[in-house]
C-alpha positions, 0 to 999 in steps of 0.5 A, a space after each residue: 581488496 578485502 573479502 568485504 570490499 569484494 562483496 560490496 563491489 559485486 552487490 553494487 556493481 553496474 551489472 548487479 544494479 542494472 541487470 541482476 537485481 531487476 531480474 530478481 525483483 521481476 521474479 519476486 513480483 511474479 512469485 507473490 500472486 502465483 506460488 506464494 498465493 497458493 502456499 498461503 491459501 489455506 491459512 486464515 487469520 482473524 482479530 480477537 472478539 474484543 477488537 472486531 472478531 468475526 470474519 477471517 482474512 485469508 493470509 494470501 490476501 494480506 501478503 499478495 494483494 495487500 503488499 501490491 496495494 501498499 507498494 504501488 499506491 503508497 510506498 513508491 509514490 511516497 518514496 519518489 515524493 520524499 527522494 525527488 519532489 512532489 510532482 514525481 510523487 503525485 504523478 507516480 501515485 496517480 499512474 501506479 494506482 491506475 495500474 493497481 485498479 487495472 490489475 484488480 479488474 483482471 483479477 476479479 473479472 466479471 465480479 469487478 464493479 466500477 464504482 467510485 471507491 476505485 477512483 478514491 484509491 487512485 486519488 489516495 495514491 496521487 495525494 500520498 506522493 504529492 503530500 509527502 513531497 510537498 511537506 518534505 520540500 517545505 522542511 528542506 526550505 527550512 533547513 530540516 532534512 532528516 529522517 524524522 521529517 521524512 517520517 512525519 511527511 510520510 505519516 501525514 501522507 499515509 493518514 490522508 490516503 487512508 481516509 480517502 481510500 476507506 471513506 470512498 469504499 464505505 460510501 460507494 462499494 457494494 462489497 462493503 454493503 455485503 459485509 455489513 449487517 443490515 438493520 433488520 437481518 443478518 449479514 452475508 455468511 461469506 463475509 461474516 457480517 459486522 455491525 455498521 460502525 464495527 465494519 467502518 472501523 475495521 476497514 479504517 484499521 485494515 487500510 490504515 495498516 497498509 498505508 501507514 506501514 508502507 508509507 514508513 517503508 517509503 520514508 526509510 527507503 528515501 533516506 537509503 537512496 540518498 546514499 547513492 545520490 
């Protein structure tokens, strides 16, 4: 065996796939909300004034909470929907989104407000997985099972999830109200205070970036998984 063959054999051995890689993933999952969170805490980013401008976004929120939300509420459900079927995608989206909400409850504690926007996030995850699987099943029935069709299904699922998550957040979340300028006054200095339509479009952009990026990642991973099926 050549060196390359030995490396491939080691990477894809039963010991590696069944023991070593799961342990590595577990360490990475713990690393994100602990050590990485502390490292990124002093770093903030913000959009230019011509786009939305104003409130700075801590980088640790994007690379910890954003990654967790995108992975649990979109990437894994879309992946299972595309690689398996719509029922696996929908069920995993429902269950993993509930886990994400429970994690948010543990993180925010007494500041967690049980409003309908959290339900919207659960429904969004369920729909993302189910829609991706249903559209991919239809494509396969028509003899079209390519990466292009997986991406189309993932994009549609990501759009629907973005709409459900953002719409319920705008309608029901007190956090959205506190981040928006009231009609006759100034917004909360802590959140920067955006005009109503700027705040709505800003949140659609943020959620869209999370769900669309991770939906595409789920689509690509579903094709990679076919190599082992």
